[in-house]
VOSE-741710 format. One record per residue: residue number from 1; residue in three letters; x negated, y, z negated of N, C-alpha, C in turn. Coordinates in Angstrom, 2 decimals, always signed. Example, Ala and Ser with C-alpha at 12.3 -4.5 7.8 and 13.67 -1.06 7.14 Angstrom:
<recs>
REC pos code     nc1     nc2     nc3    cac1    cac2    cac3     cc1     cc2     cc3
REC   1  Ala  -13.19   -5.69   -7.80  -12.30   -4.50   -7.80  -13.20   -3.30   -7.80
REC   2  Ser  -12.85   -2.25   -7.08  -13.67   -1.06   -7.14  -12.90   +0.03   -7.87
</recs>
This chain:
<recs>
REC pos code     nc1     nc2     nc3    cac1    cac2    cac3     cc1     cc2     cc3
REC   1  Val   +4.55   -2.87  -10.78   +4.89   -2.74   -9.37   +3.62   -2.45   -8.56
REC   2  His   +2.85   -1.50   -9.02   +1.63   -1.13   -8.29   +0.66   -2.31   -8.20
REC   3  Asp   +0.44   -3.00   -9.32   -0.51   -4.11   -9.34   -0.09   -5.23   -8.39
REC   4  Leu   +1.20   -5.52   -8.35   +1.69   -6.55   -7.43   +1.46   -6.14   -5.98
REC   5  Arg   +1.72   -4.88   -5.67   +1.51   -4.40   -4.30   +0.04   -4.50   -3.90
REC   6  Val   -0.85   -4.13   -4.82   -2.29   -4.21   -4.53   -2.70   -5.66   -4.32
REC   7  Ala   -2.21   -6.56   -5.16   -2.55   -7.99   -5.01   -2.11   -8.51   -3.64
REC   8  Ile   -0.95   -8.12   -3.21   -0.45   -8.57   -1.90   -1.32   -8.00   -0.78
REC   9  Arg   -1.75   -6.75   -0.91   -2.62   -6.16   +0.12   -3.97   -6.86   +0.16
REC  10  Arg   -4.45   -7.28   -0.99   -5.71   -8.01   -1.01   -5.57   -9.37   -0.34
REC  11  Ile   -4.42   -9.97   -0.48   -4.15  -11.23   +0.23   -4.23  -10.97   +1.74
REC  12  Arg   -3.63   -9.87   +2.17   -3.66   -9.54   +3.59   -5.10   -9.30   +4.06
REC  13  Ala   -5.90   -8.64   +3.22   -7.31   -8.41   +3.56   -8.03   -9.74   +3.69
REC  14  Ala   -7.73  -10.68   +2.80   -8.37  -12.00   +2.88   -7.95  -12.73   +4.15
REC  15  Arg   -6.73  -12.50   +4.60   -6.30  -13.12   +5.87   -7.11  -12.57   +7.03
REC  16  Leu   -7.46  -11.27   +6.96   -8.31  -10.69   +8.01   -9.65  -11.42   +8.09
REC  17  Leu  -10.12  -11.86   +6.94  -11.38  -12.60   +6.91  -11.22  -14.02   +7.41
REC  18  Gly   -9.98  -14.46   +7.54   -9.75  -15.84   +7.95  -10.00  -16.81   +6.81
REC  19  Thr  -10.05  -16.30   +5.58  -10.35  -17.17   +4.46   -9.11  -17.74   +3.81
REC  20  Phe   -7.97  -17.12   +4.03   -6.78  -17.52   +3.30   -5.60  -17.62   +4.25
REC  21  Arg   -5.07  -18.77   +4.37   -3.92  -18.96   +5.24   -2.62  -18.87   +4.43
REC  22  Gly   -2.62  -19.40   +3.23   -1.50  -19.28   +2.30   -0.17  -19.78   +2.84
REC  23  Arg   +0.48  -20.61   +2.09   +1.78  -21.14   +2.50   +2.89  -20.14   +2.22
REC  24  Phe   +2.62  -19.10   +1.46   +3.69  -18.23   +0.97   +3.68  -16.86   +1.63
REC  25  Arg   +3.20  -16.80   +2.84   +3.07  -15.54   +3.56   +4.39  -14.78   +3.64
REC  26  Gly   +5.47  -15.47   +3.99   +6.78  -14.83   +4.10   +7.24  -14.24   +2.78
REC  27  Val   +7.00  -14.95   +1.69   +7.37  -14.45   +0.37   +6.61  -13.18   +0.06
REC  28  His   +5.31  -13.18   +0.36   +4.50  -11.99   +0.10   +5.01  -10.79   +0.89
REC  29  Arg   +5.30  -11.01   +2.16   +5.74   -9.90   +3.03   +7.06   -9.31   +2.54
REC  30  Arg   +8.02  -10.19   +2.23   +9.32   -9.70   +1.76   +9.18   -8.98   +0.41
REC  31  Leu   +8.36   -9.54   -0.47   +8.15   -8.91   -1.77   +7.47   -7.56   -1.60
REC  32  Glu   +6.49   -7.48   -0.71   +5.79   -6.23   -0.48   +6.75   -5.14   -0.02
REC  33  Lys   +7.67   -5.47   +0.86   +8.64   -4.47   +1.34   +9.55   -3.99   +0.21
REC  34  Lys  +10.02   -4.92   -0.60  +10.91   -4.54   -1.70  +10.16   -3.71   -2.75
REC  35  Leu   +8.93   -4.10   -3.05   +8.12   -3.34   -4.00   +7.77   -1.96   -3.46
REC  36  Gly   +7.53   -1.88   -2.15   +7.21   -0.59   -1.53   +8.36   +0.40   -1.68
REC  37  Lys   +9.55   -0.07   -1.43  +10.73   +0.81   -1.57  +10.89   +1.25   -3.02
REC  38  Arg  +10.70   +0.31   -3.93  +10.81   +0.64   -5.36   +9.77   +1.68   -5.76
REC  39  Arg   +8.52   +1.49   -5.35   +7.47   +2.44   -5.70   +7.73   +3.81   -5.09
REC  40  Glu   +8.18   +3.81   -3.83   +8.50   +5.06   -3.16   +9.51   +5.87   -3.98
REC  41  Leu  +10.53   +5.18   -4.46  +11.57   +5.86   -5.22  +11.09   +6.26   -6.62
REC  42  Asp  +10.24   +5.46   -7.25   +9.67   +5.83   -8.55   +8.88   +7.13   -8.43
REC  43  Val   +8.02   +7.22   -7.43   +7.19   +8.41   -7.23   +8.05   +9.60   -6.84
REC  44  Ala   +9.01   +9.39   -5.93   +9.88  +10.49   -5.50  +10.67  +11.05   -6.69
REC  45  Leu  +11.16  +10.17   -7.55  +11.92  +10.61   -8.71  +11.04  +11.43   -9.66
REC  46  Lys   +9.83  +10.95   -9.91   +8.90  +11.67  -10.79   +8.57  +13.06  -10.20
REC  47  Asp   +8.30  +13.09   -8.90   +7.96  +14.36   -8.25   +9.16  +15.30   -8.21
REC  48  Ala  +10.35  +14.76   -7.94  +11.55  +15.59   -7.89  +11.83  +16.22   -9.26
REC  49  Arg  +11.63  +15.44  -10.32  +11.80  +16.00  -11.67  +10.80  +17.13  -11.92
REC  50  Ala   +9.56  +16.92  -11.51   +8.52  +17.93  -11.71   +8.86  +19.22  -10.97
REC  51  Leu   +9.54  +19.08   -9.82   +9.92  +20.26   -9.03  +11.32  +20.77   -9.40
REC  52  Lys  +11.92  +20.15  -10.43  +13.27  +20.51  -10.90  +14.31  +20.40   -9.79
REC  53  Met  +14.22  +19.33   -9.02  +15.18  +19.06   -7.96  +16.29  +18.15   -8.50
REC  54  Glu  +17.38  +18.07   -7.79  +18.48  +17.18   -8.15  +18.01  +15.73   -7.99
REC  55  Val  +18.24  +14.89   -9.00  +17.71  +13.52   -8.97  +18.79  +12.44   -9.04
REC  56  Lys  +20.04  +12.81   -9.07  +21.13  +11.84   -9.23  +21.09  +10.74   -8.16
REC  57  Asp  +20.99  +11.12   -6.89  +20.97  +10.13   -5.81  +19.71   +9.29   -5.83
REC  58  Leu  +18.59   +9.91   -6.19  +17.33   +9.16   -6.29  +17.42   +8.11   -7.40
REC  59  Lys  +18.05   +8.46   -8.51  +18.20   +7.50   -9.62  +19.03   +6.29   -9.17
REC  60  Lys  +20.11   +6.55   -8.46  +20.96   +5.45   -7.98  +20.18   +4.55   -7.01
REC  61  Ala  +19.46   +5.17   -6.10  +18.69   +4.39   -5.13  +17.60   +3.58   -5.83
REC  62  Arg  +16.95   +4.16   -6.84  +15.90   +3.44   -7.56  +16.47   +2.26   -8.32
REC  63  Leu  +17.63   +2.42   -8.94  +18.27   +1.32   -9.65  +18.59   +0.17   -8.69
REC  64  Lys  +19.09   +0.52   -7.52  +19.40   -0.50   -6.51  +18.12   -1.22   -6.06
REC  65  Ala  +17.05   -0.47   -5.85  +15.77   -1.07   -5.44  +15.22   -1.97   -6.54
REC  66  Arg  +15.36   -1.55   -7.78  +14.90   -2.37   -8.92  +15.66   -3.69   -8.98
REC  67  Glu  +16.97   -3.62   -8.77  +17.79   -4.84   -8.80  +17.38   -5.80   -7.68
REC  68  Lys  +17.05   -5.25   -6.51  +16.62   -6.11   -5.40  +15.30   -6.81   -5.73
REC  69  Val  +14.37   -6.09   -6.33  +13.09   -6.70   -6.72  +13.33   -7.78   -7.77
REC  70  Asp  +14.13   -7.46   -8.78  +14.40   -8.42   -9.86  +15.07   -9.68   -9.34
REC  71  Ser  +16.04   -9.53   -8.45  +16.72  -10.71   -7.92  +15.81  -11.53   -7.01
REC  72  Phe  +14.89  -10.86   -6.33  +13.96  -11.56   -5.44  +12.96  -12.38   -6.24
REC  73  Leu  +12.54  -11.86   -7.38  +11.50  -12.52   -8.17  +12.09  -13.60   -9.09
REC  74  Thr  +12.64  -14.62   -8.48  +13.10  -15.76   -9.27  +11.88  -16.47   -9.84
REC  75  Ser  +12.08  -17.33  -10.78  +10.95  -18.03  -11.39  +10.19  -18.88  -10.37
REC  76  Thr  +10.88  -19.46   -9.41  +10.23  -20.29   -8.39   +9.30  -19.43   -7.54
REC  77  Arg   +9.78  -18.31   -7.09   +8.96  -17.42   -6.26   +7.78  -16.88   -7.05
REC  78  Arg   +8.02  -16.57   -8.32   +6.92  -16.08   -9.16   +5.81  -17.11   -9.27
REC  79  Ser   +6.18  -18.36   -9.51   +5.15  -19.40   -9.66   +4.43  -19.65   -8.33
REC  80  Lys   +5.14  -19.57   -7.21   +4.49  -19.72   -5.90   +3.50  -18.58   -5.67
REC  81  Ala   +3.89  -17.38   -6.02   +3.00  -16.23   -5.83   +1.76  -16.36   -6.70
REC  82  Arg   +1.94  -16.77   -7.96   +0.78  -16.95   -8.84   -0.18  -18.00   -8.29
REC  83  Arg   +0.38  -19.11   -7.83   -0.43  -20.20   -7.28   -1.21  -19.72   -6.06
REC  84  Ser   -0.56  -18.98   -5.18   -1.25  -18.51   -3.98   -2.33  -17.50   -4.33
REC  85  Leu   -2.12  -16.69   -5.37   -3.15  -15.74   -5.80   -4.37  -16.48   -6.35
REC  86  Arg   -4.15  -17.55   -7.08   -5.28  -18.35   -7.57   -6.05  -18.97   -6.41
REC  87  Glu   -5.31  -19.48   -5.41   -5.96  -20.06   -4.22   -6.79  -18.98   -3.50
REC  88  Leu   -6.22  -17.80   -3.40   -6.91  -16.69   -2.73   -8.24  -16.37   -3.41
REC  89  Lys   -8.22  -16.28   -4.72   -9.43  -15.93   -5.45  -10.54  -16.94   -5.17
REC  90  Lys  -10.20  -18.22   -5.17  -11.19  -19.27   -4.88  -11.72  -19.15   -3.45
REC  91  Glu  -10.82  -18.95   -2.50  -11.22  -18.85   -1.09  -12.14  -17.67   -0.84
REC  92  Ile  -11.82  -16.53   -1.42  -12.65  -15.34   -1.22  -14.05  -15.57   -1.75
REC  93  Arg  -14.15  -16.13   -2.94  -15.47  -16.39   -3.51  -16.28  -17.33   -2.64
REC  94  Arg  -15.64  -18.29   -2.01  -16.34  -19.28   -1.19  -16.82  -18.72   +0.14
REC  95  Ala  -16.00  -17.92   +0.78  -16.28  -17.65   +2.18  -16.32  -16.19   +2.61
REC  96  Ala  -16.22  -15.25   +1.70  -16.03  -13.86   +2.10  -17.19  -13.25   +2.87
REC  97  Lys  -18.37  -13.20   +2.30  -19.45  -12.44   +2.91  -19.85  -12.91   +4.30
REC  98  Pro  -19.99  -14.23   +4.55  -20.36  -14.63   +5.91  -19.33  -14.22   +6.97
REC  99  Arg  -18.08  -14.12   +6.56  -17.02  -13.81   +7.51  -16.66  -12.33   +7.55
REC 100  Leu  -17.33  -11.53   +6.79  -16.97  -10.12   +6.66  -17.42   -9.26   +7.83
REC 101  Ala  -18.50   -9.61   +8.49  -19.11   -8.73   +9.50  -18.13   -8.32  +10.60
REC 102  Gln  -17.47   -9.26  +11.26  -16.60   -8.92  +12.39  -15.37   -8.12  +11.97
REC 103  Pro  -14.63   -8.52  +10.92  -13.48   -7.69  +10.52  -13.89   -6.27  +10.14
REC 104  Leu  -15.04   -6.11   +9.47  -15.50   -4.77   +9.13  -15.87   -3.97  +10.37
REC 105  Lys  -16.49   -4.64  +11.32  -16.86   -3.97  +12.58  -15.60   -3.49  +13.30
REC 106  Asp  -14.59   -4.35  +13.37  -13.32   -3.97  +14.01  -12.65   -2.81  +13.28
REC 107  Leu  -12.65   -2.89  +11.96  -12.03   -1.84  +11.16  -12.78   -0.52  +11.30
REC 108  Arg  -14.11   -0.59  +11.31  -14.94   +0.61  +11.49  -14.63   +1.27  +12.83
REC 109  Lys  -14.48   +0.45  +13.87  -14.18   +0.98  +15.21  -12.81   +1.68  +15.21
REC 110  Arg  -11.82   +1.06  +14.57  -10.49   +1.66  +14.51  -10.49   +2.95  +13.69
REC 111  Leu  -11.24   +2.95  +12.59  -11.34   +4.16  +11.78  -12.00   +5.29  +12.56
REC 112  Arg  -13.09   +4.97  +13.26  -13.81   +5.97  +14.05  -12.89   +6.59  +15.10
REC 113  Ser  -12.17   +5.74  +15.83  -11.29   +6.28  +16.88  -10.15   +7.08  +16.27
REC 114  Ser   -9.68   +6.68  +15.10   -8.62   +7.42  +14.43   -9.11   +8.79  +13.97
REC 115  Ile  -10.35   +8.85  +13.49  -10.92  +10.13  +13.05  -11.18  +11.04  +14.24
REC 116  Gln  -11.67  +10.47  +15.34  -11.98  +11.27  +16.52  -10.72  +11.83  +17.17
REC 117  Ala   -9.65  +11.05  +17.17   -8.37  +11.55  +17.68   -7.82  +12.46  +16.59
REC 118  Ser   -7.48  +13.68  +16.95   -7.03  +14.60  +15.91   -5.71  +14.11  +15.32
REC 119  Ile   -5.58  +14.27  +14.04   -4.36  +13.87  +13.33   -3.40  +15.04  +13.42
REC 120  Gln   -2.34  +14.86  +14.22   -1.45  +15.97  +14.51   -0.05  +15.82  +13.94
REC 121  Ser   +0.25  +14.64  +13.39   +1.61  +14.43  +12.88   +1.55  +13.60  +11.61
REC 122  Asn   +2.68  +13.55  +10.91   +2.77  +12.71   +9.72   +2.53  +11.25  +10.08
REC 123  His   +2.98  +10.85  +11.25   +2.79   +9.47  +11.70   +1.29   +9.16  +11.87
REC 124  Asp   +0.56  +10.08  +12.50   -0.89   +9.89  +12.67   -1.59   +9.81  +11.31
REC 125  Leu   -1.19  +10.68  +10.39   -1.77  +10.69   +9.06   -1.46   +9.38   +8.33
REC 126  His   -0.23   +8.91   +8.47   +0.18   +7.65   +7.84   -0.64   +6.48   +8.38
REC 127  Arg   -0.83   +6.42   +9.69   -1.62   +5.33  +10.28   -3.07   +5.39   +9.80
REC 128  Phe   -3.64   +6.58   +9.69   -5.00   +6.74   +9.19   -5.08   +6.28   +7.73
REC 129  Arg   -4.08   +6.64   +6.94   -4.04   +6.25   +5.54   -4.00   +4.73   +5.40
REC 130  Ile   -3.25   +4.07   +6.25   -3.17   +2.60   +6.21   -4.52   +1.98   +6.58
REC 131  Leu   -5.18   +2.52   +7.59   -6.51   +2.02   +7.95   -7.50   +2.18   +6.80
REC 132  Met   -7.46   +3.32   +6.13   -8.34   +3.55   +4.99   -8.06   +2.54   +3.89
REC 133  Arg   -6.79   +2.31   +3.65   -6.40   +1.36   +2.61   -6.87   -0.04   +2.94
REC 134  Arg   -6.72   -0.44   +4.19   -7.19   -1.78   +4.61   -8.69   -1.93   +4.42
REC 135  Ala   -9.42   -0.89   +4.80  -10.88   -0.94   +4.64  -11.24   -1.08   +3.17
REC 136  Arg  -10.58   -0.31   +2.33  -10.87   -0.37   +0.89  -10.57   -1.75   +0.32
REC 137  Tyr   -9.40   -2.29   +0.62   -9.03   -3.59   +0.05   -9.89   -4.72   +0.60
REC 138  Leu  -10.30   -4.60   +1.83  -11.19   -5.61   +2.41  -12.52   -5.61   +1.67
REC 139  Leu  -13.07   -4.42   +1.44  -14.34   -4.33   +0.72  -14.18   -4.81   -0.73
REC 140  Glu  -13.09   -4.40   -1.38  -12.86   -4.81   -2.77  -12.67   -6.32   -2.88
REC 141  Ala  -11.98   -6.90   -1.91  -11.74   -8.35   -1.95  -13.04   -9.12   -1.91
REC 142  Cys  -14.06   -8.52   -1.32  -15.37   -9.18   -1.21  -16.34   -8.72   -2.29
REC 143  Gly  -15.86   -7.90   -3.21  -16.72   -7.43   -4.29  -17.75   -6.42   -3.86
REC 144  Met  -17.48   -5.70   -2.77  -18.43   -4.71   -2.26  -18.00   -3.31   -2.71
REC 145  Pro  -18.93   -2.35   -2.83  -18.58   -0.99   -3.26  -17.72   -0.28   -2.21
REC 146  Val  -16.77   +0.51   -2.68  -15.87   +1.21   -1.76  -16.27   +2.66   -1.55
REC 147  Gly  -17.22   +3.15   -2.33  -17.71   +4.51   -2.14  -16.61   +5.55   -2.15
REC 148  Pro  -16.63   +6.47   -1.18  -15.66   +7.57   -1.18  -14.28   +7.17   -0.65
REC 149  Leu  -14.09   +5.90   -0.28  -12.78   +5.51   +0.25  -11.67   +5.66   -0.78
REC 150  Lys  -11.95   +5.34   -2.05  -10.90   +5.39   -3.07  -10.36   +6.80   -3.27
REC 151  Pro  -11.21   +7.83   -3.53  -10.63   +9.17   -3.70   -9.95   +9.69   -2.43
REC 152  Leu  -10.50   +9.37   -1.27   -9.87   +9.79   -0.02   -8.50   +9.14   +0.12
REC 153  Gln   -8.42   +7.85   -0.17   -7.15   +7.15   -0.10   -6.14   +7.74   -1.08
REC 154  Glu   -6.61   +8.13   -2.27   -5.70   +8.72   -3.26   -5.12  +10.05   -2.76
REC 155  His   -5.95  +10.90   -2.13   -5.45  +12.17   -1.59   -4.46  +11.93   -0.46
REC 156  Leu   -4.80  +11.01   +0.43   -3.88  +10.70   +1.53   -2.57  +10.13   +1.00
REC 157  Gly   -2.66   +9.31   -0.05   -1.46   +8.73   -0.66   -0.58   +9.78   -1.29
REC 158  Arg   -1.19  +10.76   -1.96   -0.39  +11.83   -2.57   +0.32  +12.66   -1.50
REC 159  Ala   -0.40  +12.96   -0.42   +0.23  +13.70   +0.68   +1.42  +12.92   +1.23
REC 160  His   +1.25  +11.60   +1.34   +2.35  +10.75   +1.81   +3.52  +10.76   +0.82
REC 161  Asp   +3.20  +10.74   -0.48   +4.26  +10.77   -1.50   +5.11  +12.03   -1.37
REC 162  Trp   +4.46  +13.18   -1.12   +5.22  +14.42   -0.96   +6.10  +14.36   +0.29
REC 163  Ala   +5.59  +13.78   +1.36   +6.38  +13.64   +2.59   +7.59  +12.73   +2.36
REC 164  Val   +7.38  +11.66   +1.60   +8.49  +10.73   +1.29   +9.54  +11.44   +0.45
REC 165  Leu   +9.11  +12.24   -0.52  +10.06  +12.98   -1.35  +10.93  +13.86   -0.48
REC 166  Glu  +10.32  +14.57   +0.46  +11.11  +15.43   +1.37  +12.09  +14.60   +2.20
REC 167  Lys  +11.64  +13.43   +2.62  +12.52  +12.57   +3.43  +13.71  +12.07   +2.60
REC 168  Leu  +13.46  +11.71   +1.34  +14.51  +11.15   +0.50  +15.43  +12.20   -0.12
REC 169  Ala  +14.86  +13.33   -0.53  +15.63  +14.33   -1.27  +15.91  +15.61   -0.49
REC 170  Gly  +15.42  +15.66   +0.74  +15.65  +16.84   +1.55  +14.49  +17.81   +1.48
REC 171  Pro  +14.46  +18.78   +2.41  +13.36  +19.74   +2.48  +13.22  +20.53   +1.18
REC 172  Asn  +12.00  +20.78   +0.80  +11.71  +21.56   -0.39  +10.41  +22.32   -0.13
REC 173  Ala  +10.45  +23.63   -0.27   +9.29  +24.46   +0.05   +8.09  +24.12   -0.85
REC 174  Arg   +8.34  +23.89   -2.14   +7.22  +23.57   -3.05   +6.61  +22.22   -2.70
REC 175  Ala   +7.44  +21.23   -2.38   +6.92  +19.91   -2.02   +6.09  +20.00   -0.74
REC 176  Arg   +6.56  +20.78   +0.23   +5.83  +20.93   +1.49   +4.48  +21.60   +1.24
REC 177  Lys   +4.46  +22.61   +0.38   +3.21  +23.30   +0.07   +2.23  +22.36   -0.64
REC 178  Leu   +2.73  +21.57   -1.57   +1.87  +20.61   -2.28   +1.32  +19.55   -1.33
REC 179  Arg   +2.15  +19.10   -0.40   +1.69  +18.12   +0.60   +0.57  +18.70   +1.44
REC 180  Glu   +0.73  +19.94   +1.88   -0.30  +20.57   +2.70   -1.60  +20.80   +1.94
REC 181  Gln   -1.50  +21.01   +0.62   -2.70  +21.20   -0.19   -3.49  +19.90   -0.34
REC 182  Glu   -2.82  +18.75   -0.32   -3.51  +17.47   -0.43   -4.36  +17.28   +0.80
</recs>
């Protein structure tokens, strides 16, 4: 699930470069949403178990999300996705670096303004986390070093996971404390 989500994000990063137009954009977007829900529930279930919370409803929701992913991934869609990923790899190798300057400049500007504006809510933190993730995947798609972006993204992701757990399973003092520690 995680690897598929990362591959789809890299496709999106390549689109920022203007290197990949891809005929299967709609398939990627729909798959990304279904995989996101599945991953959210996988992490929430793992965290809820660690905190000894009730997991019955989370298990049911995760099973439903798994069935949606499985039914979406028919053999035709799978082969289309594989084909588009191969096309993406070729396109990135051909055209990435010359086209990287402007998207990186735009992303740097958005990151700077996001950092300068104080992060005061979960929504602000979530938007910052997404910008960090985009920057990382854009750099990775071009084979460039990501430096401290990866560990920062991991901490922001964990904080988001704790917030999602609270949203799905209800308020929990330990989950809130762990989120604040991230």
